[in-house]
N, C-alpha and C positions, 0 to 999 in steps of 0.2 A: 504494500500500500504506500502511496505517496501523496503528498499534498504539495501542489505547485503554487507558490505565493509570488504574485507580482505586486509591486508597490512603486509609487512615485512620491516625490516630496510635496506635490500638490494635493495629496490625500487619496489618490486612486489606490484601491486595494481589491484584489481578486484572488480567490483561492479556487483551485481546481483539484478535484479528487481523482486519483488514478489507482487502479487495482489490477494486478497481473503479475506475471513472472518473467517477463521478457524485457530487457533493457532497451531493445530496439523499439518496442511498442511505447515505452515511456518516453523515449526521445521523440517519437512521432507526435505524441500527445503534447509535449512541451513546444514543439514546432507549431502545432495547431493553435496552442494558447497564445503564442507570440505573433501569429499570423496577422491579426487585425491591426497591429501597430508597426510590425517589422517591415512588411512589404512597402507600405506607402512612405515610410521614412528611411529606408535602407541607406540612401545616399548621405543622410545627415547623422546617422547613428555613430556612436563611438566604436572604435575598432575592437574593443573588448566584447561588445555585444555581437558584432559580426563574426568574430572568432568563435564565440560560444555557439552561435547559430550554425556555423560550418562544422563544429565538433558534433552537434546533434545530427547533422545530415550524413555524417560518416558512420553509417549503420554497422559496418564491419568491425569498427574499433570502439564502439560505445559500450561502456560497462556501467553497472549501478554505482560503482565507486566514483567514476567520472561525473555521474549525474547528481549524486547526493551533495547537499550543501549549497553554498552560495554559487550561483551561476555567474552573476555579475552584479556590480553595484557601481554605476557610473552615471554622471550627468543627471542625478536626481531620480534615477530609475534603478530598480533592483529586481532580481528574480532569484528565488531560492527553492530548493527541493528538499522537503522533509520526507525521508524515506524510512520505512520500517518493515521488517518481516516478522517481528516479535508478536506472537499471537495475543499475549497479554495486553500489549499496547493497542493492537487492533480492536480487541474486545472492549477495552476502555474507551476507545474512540467511538465505537458503536453505541455504547451505553450513554456517553455524553451527547451524542447526536439524538438519541431517543429523548433525552431530557429537553434538548433544544427544540426538537420538532413538536413534541407532544406536551411538554411540561407547562401546561397553562396555569399551574399554581406556583410556578417558580421553582419546581423541583430541580435539584442538583444531585449528581451521583453520590456525593459525600453525605447527603441527608439520610441515606439508608444504611442500616447496620449490616445488611447481608444481601447477597444476590437474590436469595429467596424473597426477602422483603421488597426489593426493587421490582422483581418480576411480578409478584402478587399485586403491587400497587399499579404498575402500568397495564397489566392485563385486566385489572378490575375497572379502572377509571378511564382508560383510553382504548381506542379501536386500532391497535397496531396491525399492520399487514402481516401476512404469514411469514415473510422473510425475517422481519424483526422479531416476531414471536419465537421463531426457531433459534435465532441468535441468543435469546435470553436463556436458552438451555445450557449454555456453557461454551467451552472453548472448542467448538466444532468448526474446523476449517471451512467446510462446504457451506455451513449455515452463515458463518461470518462473511464469506464471499458474496452470498446472495443478499445479505444485509447491506453490504457496501454498495451493491448495484441499486437496491431500493433507495438508500440514502442519496445516491448520486442522481439517479434518473427520476424516480417518483417524487422525491422530496427536495429536488433541485439544490443540491449542495452548493454549487457555484453561485446561484442566484441569492442564496441566503448569506453568502460570504463575499459580498460585493459592495464596494462603495465607489461611486463615480469620481470622487474628488471634489465635486461641487457641494456634496453633503458634508456637514461638520459634525 
């Protein structure tokens, strides 16, 4: 799982969720994320951004190690990739997202004494989809993968983690 974070000094902030096992696919996703501002501004961009873009295009040599961390931070613009394959971190992320998506009472993960209490609360008071219900069963890789897909596609992860820069 990765979260691609783009930011500018003017307040623009966008997070994009990625899940998979192939660094070439992650590189393609980062290229897609950059596409809306890279292509129209390519001639004016700092050389560090252009080098990073070229590294992403070199699919034969891209690795998770090269992709993880700060991609660039120049000219008031930055891009970083937060990457994890730790099931506990992914599970924690899914739990936090369940709170953010459904927690109409301000629920936070730390409000609950156990997974059983968390699960009981959210299954009782909220209409979670089947993928999120399955993820509450514990550290099941397939269930967590399906939960990530729901968080991204059905519950619009990027849309919920976006600020245009005009908003304060």
